[in-house]
C-alpha positions in Angstrom: 0.1 0.0 0.0 2.8 2.4 1.1 4.6 1.7 -1.7 1.2 3.0 -4.5 1.5 6.7 -5.2 -1.8 8.2 -7.2 -0.7 10.7 -10.3 -0.3 14.4 -9.3 -1.5 14.7 -12.8 -4.6 13.0 -14.5 -4.6 13.0 -18.0 -7.7 11.8 -20.2 -7.3 8.3 -22.3 -3.4 8.2 -20.5 -2.8 4.9 -18.6 -3.0 5.0 -15.2 0.3 3.5 -13.4 -0.9 0.7 -11.9 -3.4 -2.5 -12.9 -5.9 -3.8 -10.5 -5.0 -6.0 -7.9 -5.1 -6.3 -4.0 -5.0 -2.9 -3.4 -6.5 -1.3 -6.2 -10.2 -1.9 -7.7 -11.2 0.3 -11.0 -14.9 1.5 -11.4 -15.3 2.9 -15.0 -18.2 5.6 -14.8 -19.0 8.6 -17.2 -21.0 10.5 -15.4 -22.2 10.8 -11.6 -25.8 9.3 -11.7 -28.5 7.2 -10.6 -26.8 4.3 -11.8 -23.2 4.7 -10.2 -25.5 5.4 -7.1 -27.0 2.5 -7.3 -24.0 0.4 -8.2 -21.8 1.5 -5.0 -23.3 -1.0 -2.6 -21.4 -3.4 -4.1 -18.2 -2.1 -3.5 -18.3 -2.5 0.2 -16.4 -5.8 0.4 -14.0 -4.2 -1.5 -13.6 -1.3 0.9 -13.4 -4.2 4.1 -11.1 -6.0 2.1 -8.6 -2.9 2.0 -8.4 -2.5 5.3 -7.8 -5.9 5.7 -4.6 -6.3 4.0 -3.0 -2.5 4.8 -5.4 -0.1 2.3 -6.5 0.8 -1.0 -7.9 2.8 -3.6 -11.5 2.6 -5.1 -10.8 4.9 -8.2 -14.0 6.0 -9.7 -13.9 6.7 -13.8 -10.8 4.6 -14.8 -11.5 1.8 -16.9 -10.6 -2.3 -16.1 -7.6 -1.8 -18.4 -6.9 1.3 -16.3 -7.5 3.7 -18.9 -8.1 7.1 -17.5 -11.8 9.0 -18.6 -12.7 10.9 -15.5 -16.3 11.4 -14.7 -18.6 14.2 -15.6 -21.3 16.0 -12.9 -18.9 15.6 -10.1 -19.8 18.9 -8.0 -20.3 20.0 -4.2 -23.3 17.6 -4.1 -22.5 14.4 -5.7 -19.5 14.6 -3.5 -21.5 14.7 -0.6 -23.2 11.8 -1.6 -20.5 9.8 -1.8 -18.7 10.5 1.6 -22.0 10.0 2.8 -22.2 6.5 1.5 -18.5 6.0 2.5 -19.4 6.9 6.3 -22.3 4.8 6.0 -19.3 1.8 5.2 -17.5 2.9 8.2 -20.3 2.5 10.4 -20.8 -1.3 9.5 -17.1 -2.1 10.4 -15.6 -2.9 13.6 -12.5 -4.4 14.9 -12.3 -8.2 15.5 -12.0 -7.6 19.6 -15.5 -5.9 19.4 -14.2 -2.2 19.8 -15.6 0.4 17.2 -13.2 1.7 14.1 -10.6 4.3 15.6 -10.6 7.2 13.3 -6.5 7.6 14.1 -5.9 4.3 13.0 -8.3 3.3 10.5 -9.9 5.8 7.7 -12.1 5.8 4.8 -11.6 9.3 2.7 -12.8 10.8 -0.7 -10.9 13.2 -3.2 -11.7 13.9 -6.3 -9.1 14.9 -9.0 -9.2 17.3 -12.3 -8.7 15.3 -15.2 -6.7 17.3 -18.0 -7.8 17.3 -21.8 -11.0 16.5 -20.9 -14.6 18.6 -20.5 -14.4 19.2 -17.1 -14.0 15.4 -16.0 -12.8 14.6 -12.4 -11.6 11.2 -11.2 -13.1 10.2 -7.8 -11.1 8.1 -5.5 -12.1 6.5 -2.2 -9.2 5.9 -0.2 -9.2 3.1 2.7 -6.1 3.4 5.0 -5.2 1.8 8.3 -2.2 1.1 10.6 -3.3 -2.4 12.0 -2.3 -5.7 10.7 -3.9 -7.9 8.3 -7.3 -9.5 9.5 -8.0 -7.2 12.4 -11.1 -5.7 10.6 -14.8 -7.5 10.3 -18.6 -6.7 9.6 -21.3 -6.6 12.4 -22.5 -9.3 11.4 -19.4 -11.2 11.4 -17.8 -11.5 8.4 -14.0 -11.1 7.8 -13.4 -10.0 4.2 -9.9 -9.5 2.6 -8.6 -8.6 -1.0 -6.3 -10.9 -3.1 -5.3 -10.2 -6.8 -8.3 -7.8 -7.4 -10.7 -10.3 -5.7 -12.8 -10.1 -2.5 -12.9 -12.9 -0.1 -14.8 -14.0 2.8 -13.9 -15.5 6.6 -16.9 -15.8 8.7 -16.7 -15.4 12.7 -18.6 -15.3 16.0 -20.4 -12.0 15.6 -18.8 -9.7 18.2 -21.5 -7.4 19.6 -20.6 -4.3 22.0 -22.3 -2.8 25.3 -24.2 -0.9 23.5 -25.4 -3.5 21.1 -26.1 -5.9 24.2 -28.4 -3.0 25.4 -30.3 -2.3 22.4 -31.2 -5.9 21.9 -32.3 -6.2 25.7 -34.8 -3.5 25.5 -35.7 -4.3 22.1 -36.4 -8.2 23.5 -38.2 -6.5 26.7 -40.2 -4.3 24.4 -41.6 -7.1 21.9 -42.2 -9.0 25.0 -44.0 -6.6 26.9 -46.5 -5.9 23.5 -46.5 -9.8 23.6 -48.2 -10.1 27.2 -50.4 -6.7 27.0 -51.7 -8.4 23.7 -52.4 -11.7 25.5 -54.3 -9.6 28.4 -56.1 -7.9 26.1 -57.4 -11.6 24.3 -57.9 -12.9 28.2 -60.2 -10.2 28.6 -62.0 -9.9 25.4 -63.0 -13.9 26.1 -63.7 -13.2 29.7 -66.4 -10.4 28.7 -67.6 -12.6 25.9 -68.2 -15.5 28.3 -69.2 -13.1 30.7 -72.3 -11.5 28.1 -72.9 -15.4 27.0 -73.7 -16.1 31.0 -75.6 -13.2 31.8 -77.7 -13.8 28.3 -78.0 -17.3 29.3 -79.0 -16.7 33.1 -81.7 -14.4 31.8 -83.3 -16.4 29.5 -83.6 -19.2 31.8 -85.1 -16.9 34.1 -87.5 -15.9 31.7 -88.4 -19.3 30.5 -88.8 -20.1 34.7 -90.8 -17.3 34.7 -93.3 -18.1 31.5 -93.1 -22.1 33.2 -95.0 -20.5 36.5 -96.8 -18.2 34.8 -98.7 -21.3 32.6 -98.7 -23.1 35.8 -100.3 -20.6 37.9 -102.8 -20.1 34.8 -103.8 -23.6 34.5 -104.2 -23.8 38.3 -106.5 -20.7 38.7 -108.2 -22.1 35.6 -108.8 -25.4 37.0 -110.0 -23.5 40.5 -112.2 -21.4 38.8 -113.9 -24.1 36.2 -114.7 -26.6 40.0 -115.6 -23.5 41.7 -118.0 -22.7 38.6 -119.7 -26.4 38.7 -119.9 -26.7 42.2 -121.9 -23.3 42.4 -124.9 -25.3 39.5 -124.7 -28.2 41.8 -127.7 -28.7 44.6 -125.8 -28.1 47.9 -125.6 -31.8 49.2 -123.6 -32.6 45.7 -121.7 -29.7 45.8 -120.4 -30.5 49.2 -119.5 -34.1 48.3 -118.3 -33.2 44.8 -116.2 -30.6 46.2 -114.7 -32.6 48.7 -114.4 -35.6 46.6 -112.1 -33.1 43.8 -110.1 -32.0 46.4 -109.5 -35.1 48.7 -110.7 -37.6 46.8 -107.8 -40.0 48.4 -110.1 -39.7 51.6 -113.1 -41.2 49.6 
C-alpha cells in the first residue's frame, strides 16, 4: 500500500500507472448519476477487503484496463453523496475484538482530481487506510473480508456485540415481550367479557323461561279452580259439598 503513489496529474485516455490488484479497484463511469449511486453498495466488500490488507484505492472514472476517462457532473453535492456512502460503510465495520473503528488508525476518505485534456471531467478516489496488521477488521455480522489479486474473499467468524449493541438487543426483547403480554392480556379480557355476556344472556333466558312456566302453571291452576268453583255452584248443596270434597281430597273418599 505504501508503495502506491497516485498520479500528481491525471490526463485523459492515459493509462493509470498501476493495474487492478490487491490494493486497487477500478470503476468505469461516464458520469455521476443514479446508476453509479445504485452500483456503489457492491463495493462495500472492496472497502472492507482493502482495510484487511493495509488499505487500498477504489478509483471511479478508470476503465478495467486502466485507462483514465474521468466522470462528468462531479459537483460538491455529488461528492457529499459519496462521502455519506463512505461514512455508512465505515459504520458497518468494527475491529475483531469488538471495539469501534478508531479514526486515528482506520479511515475512509474521498478525493476528487481534475482530468486534464477533458471537458471538465474528474476522477473520484475512495481511499481506505489502516495502521493495523491484516485481518483485524470485520463486519458487525461477523464477516472478515480480505482482498487478494483484485478479488474479495470472506471468512466467517462469530459476531461480536458491543455493550451498546447488547443493551439495544435487551431493550428490543423487553419491548417485544411487553407487547406480546399486553396482547395476550387483552385477548383474555375479551374472552372473559364475551363469556360474561353469554352467561348473563343464558341466565336471563333461563329466568324468563322459568317465569313463563310458573305463569303458565298459575294460569292452569287458576283455570282449574275456577272451573271447579263454577261447576260446584251449579249443583245442589249436598252434591256440591260431596263433589267439591271428592275433587279436592279424593284420597279420603
